[in-house]
Every structure is written in structure tokens, then in C-alpha cells.
C-alpha positions in Angstrom: -16.2 12.0 20.1 -12.5 11.5 21.7 -9.8 11.7 18.8 -8.0 8.7 20.3 -10.9 6.7 19.7 -11.6 7.7 16.3 -8.1 7.0 15.5 -8.2 3.5 17.0 -11.7 2.7 15.2 -11.9 4.4 11.9 -8.5 4.3 11.0 -8.2 0.5 10.9 -11.9 0.6 9.3 -10.4 2.5 6.4 -7.4 0.2 6.1 -9.7 -2.7 6.0 -11.8 -1.4 3.2 -8.7 -0.9 1.2 -7.7 -4.3 2.0 -11.0 -5.9 0.7 -11.2 -3.5 -2.2 -7.4 -4.8 -3.2 -9.1 -8.3 -3.6 -12.5 -7.2 -5.2 -10.5 -5.2 -7.9 -8.1 -8.1 -8.6 -11.0 -10.6 -8.7 -13.6 -8.5 -11.0 -10.9 -7.1 -13.3 -8.7 -10.1 -13.4 -8.7 -10.3 -17.2 -7.6 -6.8 -17.5 -5.3 -6.6 -14.8 -3.2 -9.8 -15.8 -3.1 -9.2 -19.4 -2.5 -11.5 -22.2 0.3 -9.4 -23.3 2.4 -10.5 -20.1 2.0 -7.2 -18.2 0.6 -7.6 -14.6 -1.0 -4.6 -12.6 -1.5 -5.3 -9.2 -3.7 -3.3 -7.0 -2.0 -1.9 -3.9 -4.8 0.4 -2.1 -3.4 -0.6 1.3 0.0 0.7 0.4 -1.5 3.8 -0.8 -3.7 4.2 2.3 -0.5 3.3 4.5 1.5 6.0 3.0 -1.2 8.9 3.4 -2.2 7.7 6.9 1.3 7.8 7.9 1.8 11.4 6.9 -1.0 12.6 9.6 -1.5 9.6 12.2 1.3 8.9 15.0 3.9 6.4 13.8 3.5 4.0 16.6 -0.4 3.4 15.7 0.5 3.3 12.1 3.1 0.5 12.5 1.0 -1.4 15.0 -1.7 -1.4 12.0 1.1 -2.3 9.7 1.9 -5.4 11.5 -1.9 -6.2 12.1 -2.9 -5.8 8.5 0.4 -7.4 7.2 -0.5 -10.4 9.0 -4.2 -10.3 7.9 -2.6 -9.8 4.1 -0.1 -12.6 4.4 -2.9 -15.1 6.0 -5.6 -14.1 3.5 -4.0 -13.3 0.0 -0.2 -14.7 0.2 -0.4 -17.9 2.4 3.3 -17.1 3.5 3.4 -15.3 6.9 5.8 -12.7 7.1 6.4 -10.9 4.0 3.7 -8.3 4.5 4.0 -8.1 8.1 7.8 -6.6 7.7 6.7 -4.8 4.6 3.8 -2.6 5.8 5.9 -1.3 9.0 8.7 -0.6 6.7 6.6 1.7 4.6 5.0 3.4 7.7 8.8 3.9 8.8 9.9 5.1 5.6 7.2 7.8 5.1 7.3 8.7 8.6 11.1 9.9 8.2 10.4 11.7 4.9 7.1 13.6 6.4 9.5 15.2 8.6 11.6 16.8 5.8 8.7 17.3 3.3 5.2 19.0 3.9 2.4 16.6 3.2 1.0 17.7 -0.1 -0.5 15.9 -3.1 3.0 15.7 -5.0 5.0 14.7 -1.9 2.4 12.1 -0.9 2.2 10.8 -4.7 6.1 10.8 -4.7 6.0 8.6 -1.6 3.4 6.2 -3.1 5.8 5.7 -6.0 8.7 5.1 -3.8 6.9 2.7 -1.3 5.3 0.8 -4.2 8.6 0.4 -5.8 10.1 -0.9 -2.6 7.2 -3.2 -1.8 7.3 -4.6 -5.6 11.2 -5.0 -5.5 11.1 -7.0 -2.0 8.3 -9.1 -3.0 10.3 -10.0 -6.4 13.5 -10.5 -4.7 11.8 -12.8 -2.2 9.9 -14.8 -4.7 13.1 -15.1 -6.7 15.0 -16.4 -4.0 12.2 -18.9 -3.2 12.2 -19.9 -6.9 8.7 -18.6 -7.4 9.6 -15.9 -9.9 11.4 -16.9 -13.1 11.6 -13.6 -14.8 14.8 -11.4 -14.7 14.8 -8.1 -13.3 14.6 -6.2 -16.5 11.2 -8.1 -17.4 10.0 -7.6 -14.1 10.5 -3.8 -14.2 8.8 -3.5 -17.6 6.0 -6.0 -17.0 5.3 -5.8 -13.6 6.7 -3.0 -11.6 5.8 -0.4 -14.5 2.2 -1.3 -14.8 1.6 -1.8 -10.9 3.0 1.7 -10.5 0.9 3.1 -13.4 -2.3 1.5 -12.0 -1.7 2.8 -8.6 -1.1 6.2 -9.6 -4.4 6.4 -11.2 -5.9 5.1 -8.0 -4.0 7.6 -6.0 -5.2 10.4 -8.3 -8.6 9.2 -8.0 -8.7 8.6 -4.1 -6.4 11.1 -2.6 -8.7 14.0 -1.8 -11.6 11.6 -0.6 -9.3 9.8 1.6 -7.4 12.9 2.9 -10.8 14.2 3.9 -11.5 10.9 5.7 -8.2 11.2 7.7 -8.7 15.0 8.3 -12.3 14.0 9.9 -10.7 11.2 12.0 -8.4 13.6 13.5 -11.1 16.4 14.1 -12.3 16.9 17.9 
């Protein structure tokens, strides 16, 4: 099977499965994720997949996938077009710049997941704050939203890193 064909078909399929799993986890575990104590944990498997794939797949394809899935994410989950269309390619770009300097191992990719999740959540908080949808201050955001979200997604990263890496390597094999 041609490598380009595999990248064009299977990479978006893996991202789409992550996209659906984000919504599924949010719906099924909503009581646990949106706790009574005010802590909010948001699954961001799509971000995790974009970071991991950005280490192994070509930047141009990943930016295109970022725009496509950003538009899909915005239209399906958010309702305000443009936020994730901009955020997902930014994640790919930042990760691609870091991969030139650092070797892609579990620690490096985990670090990039934390950095990119922090960027995503902070951009979203700032955007919602400007629009007047977020009424919490930055300290509360960091303690009740950013921290729990990073923790949840680090657990997902630990569980999903090696299976996702094997899938990506399989996509790239001739």
C-alpha cells in the first residue's frame, strides 16, 4: 500500500476516532468530569493525537488536518467557528518546531502534550473571557480547570502513547 495513501486515509481516521472519543467521554463521564467541587476536566484526545502525529507525519498534511478537524470541532462541539480552526494548526506548528530540536520519545512528546494543552486551554479561557462567557479569574481557571484537564489528559497520554505510536508507525510503513 502506498505511504501517501495510508497517510491520507488512516491519519484522518485516527484523528476522527479521537474526535468522537472526546465527545463520548464527555457525555458518558460528565458527572465525574464536571465535578460538584467546581473542578472541570476536559478530555482533549484530539490535541494528544495532533501532538503525537506532528512528530511523525509531514507538517503540511498535519496543518491541513488541523484546519479540517478544527472546523469540524468548532461546528460540532462549540458553535463558534474559528477557535479550533486556529488552535489546531498552531499546535502542529509548535510541535513541528520542537521536533527539530528534540528527539521524539515518550518524555518529549508528553512534555509537548502538557505545553500544547496549556496553550489550548489558556487561549480558550482568554477568548471566552473577552467574550464575557468566562466569569472566573485566572487563578481559579488554573486551579479548577487547567490543572484537572492536564492531569486527565496526562493519564490518557500514558494509556494511549504506545498504541497510538504503533498505529502511526504502521501508517508510515511501506
